[in-house]
N, C-alpha and C positions, 0 to 999 in steps of 0.2 A: 173607728174604722171597722166595718163589718167583714166577716169572712165570707167568701163566696165558695159554694161547693165546687169541687173540681168535676167537670163532666167525665163520665165513664170513658169516653173515647180518648180524652187527654191523659187519663191515668194509665192507660195501657202503653207499654213501651213502644216506641216508633218502629222497632224492627220486628214486632210480632203481628202477624195478620190475625184477624178474628177467626175463631174456630170454624165458623160456618164456611168461610171461603176455603179453608183447608179441606173440609169435607167435600166441598164442591169440586176442588181440584182433584182429589182422590177419585171421586166418582167419574170425572171427565177422563182421567188416566185409565181407569178400569174400562170405561165405555170404548175408548180409543183402542185399547189392547184387545177387547173383544172383537171389534171391527177388523183389526189387522189379523187376528188369529183366524176368524171365520173366513176371511178372504184367502188366507193360506190353506185352509182346509179345502176350499173349492179348487185352488190351484193343484193341490196334491191329489185330490180325487180325479181331476181331469187327467193328470199325469199317470195316475195308477190305471185308469181305464185305457188311456192311450197305449201305455206299455203292455198291458194285458192283451189288448186287441192285436198289437203288432207281434207279440210273442206267439199267439195262437196261430198266426199265419206265417211265421218264420220258417223258411225252407231249410235253413242251416241250424243244426242242433246247438252249436256254441252261441249263435246269435239269439236263438230262442231262450237259452238259459240266461244270458245277460239281461234280456228284456224282462223275463220273469223276475229276476233278482231286483230290478229297478221298480217293478210293480209292487213287489213285497216291501221294498224300502219305503215307498209312498204309503202303503198300508200302515206301516209302523209310524210314519210321520203323522198321518191322519189321526191315529189313536193318541199320540202324544199331544197334538194340538187340541183335540177334543177334551182330553183330560185337563189341560190347562184352562180351557174355556170354562169347564165345570168348576174348577178350583176358584175361578174369578166370579162365580155365581151366574154365569151365562148359559145360554142354550147353544150347543154346537151346531154348525151347519151340517145338514144331513146329506146333501146332494152336491155333486159337481153341477155347474150350471151349463145349460145348452148355450146361452149367450156367452158365458164365460169361456167355454171351449173355443168359440169363434175367435175370441181375443187372445187366447192362450196358445194358439198355434196348432191345435190338434185336429182341426176340421178337415184337412186334406189327407189325413192318414188312410182313410178308406180307399181313396183314389190311388194312393201310393201302393197299397196292398194289392189292389186290383191289377196294377201294372206288373206284378210279380217280379219286381226289381228290388233286391235288398238295399241297394244304394238309395232308391227313392224312399223306402220305408225309413231308413236311418236319417235321411235328410228331414223328413217330417217329424221324426222323434226329436231331432236336434232343434228344429224350429219350436216345438213345444217346450223344450228345455230352455231355449233362449228366453221365452216368456216367463218360465218359472224362476230362472235366475233374476230376471228383472223385478218380478214381484217380491222376491226375498230381499233384494237390495233396497227396494222402496220401503219395505217393512222395517229394515234395520236403520233406515234414514230417519225414521220417526223418533223424535226425542221424547215422546210421551210414554214410552214403554217402561214397565217395571223391570228391574235388573234380571229377575229370574225368567221373565218372558223373553227378554232380549237374548239371554244365554241360550234358551231353547231354540229360538229362531236362528241365531248365529250357528249353532251346531248343525241344524238342518240345512242351512244355506250352504255350508261347506259340503255336505253330502249331495245337494242338488248340483252345485258347481262341478263336483267330481263326476257325477253321472253325465252331465252335459259334456264335459271334456272327453269322457270315455266314448260316448255315442258319436261325437264328432271324429274321434280317432278311428273308430270302427268304420264310419262312413267314408273316410279318406284312405282306409287301408286297401292294399292291393286285392284282398279277398272280396271286398264289397264295392270297390270302385266302379263307377258307372262305365259300362262297356259299350 
């Protein structure tokens, strides 16, 4: 009776995947993370620009201050997201997108500002925030994110939700209610 050589694939334990597929899975996770992070950079840039625009035309000092604080928050979020993209070996998104802002709810802000109604401006800011909250929720629903990327997105999502809720509260407050 002769001995037959054991094929290499049979010698590997059944529960271990080949190293190549492991590297491919890691590359796919990194690519997906970069895509998610760059989308959130665009979302934050659109929000930063929207809040900045609204703050510049705010007639009420307290409202202008709140809107500038949210613009600054988004600037910080953008920097954090860009740093994470670089840490993953990617190239961060440099611009908010014109088409993105159409989908992110900030497009009617100019018209609201022209109306000279703080309620209308806040309503548009809240609509933009609705979209930001949605984008952060979708990002967190992605199971392919690395834990440290997920933690960054979760922390920022909490801040975005808080900004949304505050803008909505301002919109509905007696000081800015539609008259």
